C-alpha positions in Angstrom: -21.7 30.0 37.4 -18.0 31.3 36.6 -17.5 35.0 38.0 -15.1 37.2 36.5 -13.2 40.2 37.7 -14.1 43.7 35.8 -12.0 44.0 32.8 -11.2 40.3 32.4 -12.7 37.6 30.1 -14.0 34.8 31.9 -11.6 31.8 31.6 -12.6 29.1 29.1 -12.1 25.4 30.9 -10.4 22.8 28.3 -14.0 21.0 28.2 -15.3 24.2 26.9 -12.2 24.9 24.6 -13.1 21.3 23.0 -17.0 21.7 22.4 -16.4 25.0 20.6 -14.1 23.5 18.4 -16.2 20.6 17.5 -19.1 23.0 16.8 -16.7 25.1 14.7 -15.7 21.7 12.8 -19.5 21.2 12.3 -20.2 18.3 14.9 -23.8 18.3 16.2 -23.9 18.3 20.4 -24.9 15.1 20.3 -22.0 13.8 18.6 -19.7 15.3 20.6 -21.9 13.6 23.7 -21.6 10.4 22.2 -18.2 10.8 22.1 -17.8 11.9 25.7 -19.8 8.8 26.5 -16.8 6.6 25.3 -14.3 8.8 26.6 -13.2 9.3 23.5 -11.5 13.1 22.7 -11.1 13.7 18.9 -8.2 15.8 17.6 -9.2 18.9 15.4 -8.5 17.0 11.8 -10.9 14.1 13.1 -13.4 16.4 14.3 -13.5 17.3 10.6 -13.9 13.9 9.5 -16.6 13.1 12.1 -18.6 16.2 11.0 -18.4 15.0 7.6 -19.7 11.5 8.7 -22.8 13.6 9.9 -23.2 15.1 6.5 -24.1 11.5 5.5 -27.4 11.6 7.2 -28.6 13.9 4.7 -30.6 13.2 1.3 -28.0 14.9 -0.6 -25.1 14.5 1.7 -21.7 12.1 0.6 -21.5 8.5 0.9 -18.1 8.3 1.0 -15.4 9.6 3.6 -11.7 9.5 3.7 -9.1 10.0 5.5 -5.4 10.1 3.7 -2.1 11.5 3.4 1.2 10.5 5.5 1.6 7.7 8.0 0.6 8.6 11.7 -2.0 10.9 11.4 -4.7 9.2 13.6 -6.5 8.0 10.8 -7.7 4.6 11.9 -8.3 5.4 15.8 -11.0 8.4 14.6 -12.4 6.1 11.9 -13.0 3.1 14.5 -14.4 5.6 17.3 -16.7 7.1 14.6 -18.5 3.6 14.1 -18.4 2.3 17.4 -19.4 5.7 19.6 -21.3 7.6 17.0 -22.7 5.6 14.5 -23.8 2.6 16.6 -25.0 3.9 19.5 -27.8 6.5 17.4 -28.7 3.7 15.1 -29.4 0.7 17.1 -29.1 -3.0 15.0 -26.8 -1.5 12.2 -24.0 -3.5 10.7 -20.9 -2.4 9.9 -18.1 -4.3 8.1 -14.4 -3.1 9.4 -11.7 -4.2 6.9 -8.0 -4.1 7.8 -4.9 -5.4 6.2 -3.2 -7.3 8.5 0.2 -9.1 8.9 0.7 -12.1 10.5 -2.6 -12.4 12.4 -6.0 -10.6 11.9 -7.1 -11.2 15.2 -4.2 -9.8 16.8 -4.5 -6.8 14.8 -7.9 -6.2 15.8 -7.4 -6.8 19.4 -4.5 -4.1 19.5 -6.9 -1.7 17.5 -9.7 -2.0 20.0 -7.2 -1.9 23.2 -5.7 1.2 21.9 -8.5 3.1 20.7 -11.6 2.2 22.9 -10.3 -0.1 25.7 -13.7 0.1 27.3 -15.5 -1.7 24.6 -13.1 -4.8 24.6 -16.1 -6.1 27.0 -18.2 -6.5 23.6 -15.8 -8.4 21.6 -16.3 -11.4 20.9 -12.9 -13.1 19.7 -14.4 -16.2 18.5 -16.6 -14.4 15.8 -13.9 -11.4 15.6 -17.0 -9.0 15.9 -17.9 -6.1 18.5 -21.6 -7.0 19.6 -22.9 -4.0 21.1 -25.8 -4.1 23.9 -28.4 -2.2 21.5 -27.7 -5.0 18.7 -25.5 -3.1 16.5 -22.4 -5.0 15.2 -19.1 -4.5 13.9 -17.8 -7.2 12.1 -13.9 -7.3 11.8 -12.7 -8.4 8.6 -8.9 -9.0 7.9 -6.8 -9.1 4.6 -3.5 -9.9 3.5 -4.3 -10.1 -0.1 -7.1 -9.1 -2.5 -8.7 -12.3 -2.5 -9.1 -12.5 1.2 -11.8 -9.8 0.7 -14.1 -12.0 -1.6 -15.7 -13.7 1.7 -17.5 -10.5 2.5 -19.0 -9.4 -0.9 -22.6 -10.2 -1.5 -23.7 -9.6 2.5 -25.5 -6.7 3.0 -24.0 -4.2 5.5 -25.3 -0.6 6.6 -21.4 0.4 6.7 -18.1 -0.5 5.3 -14.6 0.6 6.4 -11.3 0.0 5.2 -8.3 0.8 6.5 -5.3 1.2 4.0 -7.6 1.2 1.2 -4.5 1.8 -1.1 -3.9 -1.8 -1.1 -7.2 -2.5 -2.7 -7.8 -2.4 -6.5 -10.7 -0.3 -7.6 -12.3 -3.2 -8.9 -12.4 -4.9 -5.8 -13.6 -1.5 -4.0 -16.2 -1.5 -6.3 -17.5 -4.8 -5.5 -17.1 -4.6 -1.5 -19.0 -1.3 -2.0 -22.0 -3.1 -3.8 -22.7 -5.0 -0.6 -23.3 -1.9 0.9 -27.3 -1.4 1.1 -30.1 -1.2 3.8 -33.2 -1.8 4.2 -34.0 0.9 7.2 -35.4 4.3 6.6 -33.2 5.7 9.2 -30.0 5.1 8.1 -27.9 6.2 5.1 -25.4 3.6 3.8 -21.9 5.1 3.9 -18.3 4.1 3.6 -15.0 5.3 5.4 -11.6 4.3 4.3 -8.4 5.5 5.2 -5.0 5.3 2.6 -1.7 6.6 1.9 0.1 7.2 -1.3 1.3 4.4 -3.1 -0.2 0.8 -3.7 -2.5 -0.9 -6.2 -5.3 2.0 -5.1 -3.2 4.8 -5.6 -4.6 5.9 -8.9 -8.1 5.4 -8.4 -8.3 6.6 -4.8 -6.5 10.0 -6.1 -8.9 10.4 -8.5 -11.9 9.7 -6.7 -10.9 12.0 -3.5 -8.0 13.7 -3.8 -8.5 15.5 -7.0 -12.1 16.6 -6.2 -10.3 17.8 -2.9 -7.9 19.7 -4.8 -10.4 21.4 -7.1 -12.9 21.9 -4.6 -15.6 20.2 -6.4 -16.5 17.3 -4.0 -19.8 15.8 -4.4 -20.4 12.3 -3.3 -17.2 12.4 -1.6 -15.0 14.0 1.3 -11.3 14.0 1.6 -9.2 14.8 4.7 -5.4 15.1 4.3 -3.5 14.3 7.3 0.0 15.0 8.4 1.9 13.3 11.8 1.7 16.8 12.9 -2.2 16.4 13.1 -1.6 13.5 15.8 -0.5 14.9 19.3 -0.5 11.5 20.7 2.2 9.9 18.1 5.3 8.8 19.5 8.7 10.6 19.0 10.7 7.3 18.0 7.8 7.0 15.0 8.5 10.4 13.9 12.3 9.9 13.9 11.8 7.0 11.9 9.5 8.7 9.1 12.1 11.6 9.1 15.1 9.0 8.1 13.3 7.8 5.3 14.2 8.8 1.8 13.5 8.7 -1.9 9.6 8.2 -2.7 9.0 6.6 0.9 9.6 10.0 2.6 7.6 11.6 0.4 4.7 9.3 0.5 4.8 8.2 4.2 6.2 11.5 6.0 4.6 14.3 3.5 1.5 12.4 1.9 2.6 13.2 -1.3 -0.2 11.7 -3.5 1.8 12.8 -6.7 4.7 10.0 -5.7 3.6 6.0 -5.5 5.8 3.3 -5.2 7.9 2.3 -8.1 6.5 5.8 -9.8 8.3 6.2 -13.6 7.9 9.9 -13.5 9.3 10.7 -10.1 9.9 14.4 -10.7 5.8 15.0 -11.4 4.6 17.9 -9.2 1.2 18.9 -9.9 2.1 22.6 -9.1 4.8 22.7 -11.6 3.1 20.8 -14.4 -0.6 21.8 -14.9 -1.4 25.2 -15.4 -5.0 26.9 -16.0 -6.2 26.9 -19.4 -5.6 30.0 -21.7 -5.7 30.8 -25.7 -2.5 30.2 -27.0 -1.1 32.9 -29.5 -2.3 32.3 -32.8 1.2 32.3 -34.1 2.3 29.2 -31.8 2.5 26.1 -33.5 0.1 23.2 -33.4 0.0 19.6 -33.7 -2.1 16.6 -33.0 -0.9 12.9 -31.8 -3.2 10.1 -31.4 -3.1 6.8 -29.7 -5.9 4.6 -31.2 -8.0 2.0 -29.6 -11.5 0.6 -29.9 -12.0 -1.6 -26.7 -9.3 0.7 -25.3 -9.6 4.4 -25.7 -8.9 6.1 -28.5 -6.7 9.5 -27.2 -6.0 12.7 -29.2 -4.2 15.0 -27.6 -3.8 18.8 -28.9 -0.3 20.5 -28.5 1.2 23.7 -28.7 4.6 25.4 -28.6 5.9 28.5 -28.1 8.8 30.4 -29.8 11.1 29.3 -27.0 10.1 25.5 -27.2 7.7 24.7 -24.4 5.6 22.3 -25.4 1.7 22.5 -23.9 -1.1 19.7 -23.7 -3.8 21.9 -24.6 -6.9 19.8 -24.8 -7.6 16.0 -25.0 -10.4 13.5 -26.6 -10.4 10.6 -25.0 -13.5 7.6 -26.1 -13.5 4.2 -26.6 -16.1 1.9 -29.0 -16.6 4.6 -31.4 -16.1 4.8 -35.2 -13.3 6.9 -36.9 -16.0 9.5 -38.5 -17.7 10.1 -34.8 -14.0 10.8 -33.1 -13.1 12.6 -36.5 -16.1 15.0 -35.5 -14.9 15.2 -31.8 -11.4 16.2 -33.1 -12.8 19.0 -35.4 -15.1 20.5 -32.3 -11.8 20.4 -30.1 -10.1 22.4 -32.5 -13.3 24.6 -33.1 -13.0 25.4 -29.0 -9.5 26.8 -29.7 -10.2 28.4 -33.0 -8.3 26.4 -34.5 -9.0 24.9 -38.2 -7.7 21.9 -39.6 -5.1 23.9 -41.9 -3.5 25.3 -38.7 -2.6 21.9 -37.8 1.3 21.2 -38.3 1.1 17.5 -38.1 -1.5 14.5 -36.9 0.4 11.5 -35.9 -0.3 8.5 -34.6 0.8 4.9 -33.6 2.0 2.2 -36.2 -1.2 0.1 -35.6 -3.5 2.3 -37.6 -1.5 1.9 -40.6 -1.6 -2.0 -40.2 -4.0 -3.7 -42.9 -7.1 -4.8 -41.5 -9.9 -7.0 -42.8 -10.6 -8.6 -46.0 -10.3 -5.1 -48.0 -6.8 -4.5 -46.8 -7.8 -1.1 -45.6 -6.2 0.4 -42.7 -7.6 2.8 -39.6 -5.5 5.4 -41.3 -7.2 4.9 -44.6 -10.6 5.9 -42.7 -9.2 8.8 -40.9 -8.2 9.8 -44.4 -11.8 9.4 -45.9 -12.9 11.5 -43.1 -10.0 14.3 -44.5 -7.7 14.2 -42.0 -4.1 12.7 -42.8 -2.0 10.5 -40.3 1.4 10.5 -40.2 3.4 7.4 -38.5 4.6 8.6 -34.8 8.2 7.3 -33.6 7.1 4.7 -31.4 10.1 3.9 -29.4 8.9 3.2 -25.9 12.4 3.7 -23.8 13.2 7.2 -25.5 9.7 8.5 -25.6 9.4 7.8 -21.7 12.8 9.8 -21.5 11.7 12.3 -23.4 8.7 12.8 -21.2 11.2 12.5 -18.2 13.2 15.1 -20.0 10.7 17.7 -20.5 9.2 17.3 -17.3 12.5 19.0 -15.4 13.0 18.8 -11.6 11.8 21.8 -9.7 13.1 20.0 -6.5 16.7 19.7 -7.5 19.6 22.3 -6.7 19.5 24.2 -8.8 16.0 23.8 -10.4 15.4 22.3 -13.4 12.0 24.1 -15.0 9.7 22.0 -16.8 9.7 22.5 -20.6 6.1 20.6 -20.5 2.8 21.7 -19.1 -0.6 20.1 -19.4 -3.6 22.2 -19.1 -5.9 21.8 -16.3 -8.9 20.3 -18.6 -6.9 17.7 -19.5 -8.3 15.2 -16.7 -7.0 11.7 -18.1 -3.5 12.7 -18.5 -3.1 14.5 -15.5 -4.6 11.4 -13.5 -2.3 9.0 -15.9 1.3 10.4 -15.6 2.1 10.3 -12.2 0.8 6.9 -11.8 2.5 5.0 -13.9 5.5 2.8 -12.3 8.6 1.2 -13.9 8.2 -2.2 -16.0 9.9 -4.6 -13.3 11.5 -6.7 -16.2 12.6 -3.3 -18.1 13.2 -0.6 -15.7 13.8 2.1 -18.1 10.6 1.4 -19.9 7.1 1.9 -18.3 5.3 -0.7 -17.0 2.1 -1.2 -19.8 -1.2 -1.0 -17.8 -4.5 -1.6 -20.0 -7.9 -0.4 -19.6 -10.2 -2.1 -17.4 -13.9 -3.4 -18.5 -15.4 -0.3 -17.1 -13.1 2.1 -18.8 -10.8 3.0 -16.1 -7.1 3.4 -15.9 -5.1 2.5 -18.6 -2.2 4.1 -20.3 -3.3 5.5 -23.7 -2.6 9.3 -22.9 0.9 8.1 -22.1 1.2 6.9 -25.4 -0.1 9.9 -26.9 1.6 12.5 -25.0 5.1 10.6 -25.7 4.1 10.5 -29.4 3.5 14.0 -29.5 6.9 15.0 -27.5 8.8 12.7 -29.6 7.8 14.8 -32.8 9.6 17.9 -31.3 12.3 16.3 -29.9 15.8 17.3 -31.1 18.9 15.1 -31.9 18.7 12.8 -29.0 17.4 9.8 -30.5 19.7 9.1 -33.2 17.3 10.5 -35.4 17.1 14.3 -36.7 13.3 16.0 -36.1 13.0 19.0 -38.0 11.9 22.5 -37.0 10.0 23.6 -39.5 7.6 26.3 -38.1 
């Protein structure tokens, strides 16, 4: 019993303070007891992750939980302890795959992780099989990968759960494949994925779209994302913090600040979500409106609706993006897009498109532009200079972090999801650094730079005398 003198509050022990923090985060008492049994004390951000892991038990709960952000946030530690101390303890006989990027030695990497995160579990580590084999029959198979090909040997085997450290080093296709191995025949367990990732890497764009953007928009359904910084890890050694503080450029923004609008090799380094993305509003009717299209069939056909105010600022108001559609269906969708903004075809200043739509195809010698003309929409050829087009996008993004700040003259409405995802993910072409690296849509319709092509066409149409060609401003 705790006694207190009149007029004083009872003293709260560290253990009770921790229990209150766990309950506030949503961790059930049984989960906290499992952690105590393993001598693991979670930090505040880790408690949020652990609570979400228990949400996965619910029929309508998430199945993908991610911790991401800067380096040094104790993400790997928390994920490993969740699997071993909580999941494996309360679901005897389950099998987890824990994938971790490694350097010279996968075995050394995992032994180091186990020694630091859960030294009491080393007695259950079977070195020959790189596995934790727990007394209740649960297993954690430890898999290392230096490149994506190393992951192939784990695909097709059934796992009750999959955990991936450094998931930003895994492409979307490989991520989807390994998740396809995640299934169970048990009726007391829902399969799930836990991952950690940092900005940059081959997986940057798809992980940002899958986890970060729904979190930002507060519209998470099947996913949960927890952002972390070095400040979230009270046990991080000061020398490592000093190392992170000494970084510069994109490395500082990605590894120290966890900036998901920065990627390794990123072309548009001045992109800032908060500066360039605006809630949509109905532009005044006296602004200038035009359309720009990058046409495709297997790849996306993208049509962007632009507006320009009297000060020369450009807004991307709306987007249409579909693939494997014929022209009449696209034309109807463009009309529907205009109708959403109370615009008629007659209010559109120009409808421009890349050069490929004007090339004659097939036995009839007709063009894609002819098909659009039959649908009542006349196309004009865009200036498709890639280098100057990229320069124009960069110019209009401005630089809000320079001193003095250069305000942007391009803003994108928040309903243009594909364009917002595309622009910050584009990288320099290593063989032509002044150009954007060309990327194609995969077989499932993910990725690609079609929205970038459409936006550079649209911006070049209102460019001034910067590229050796005069563009009239005929309002």
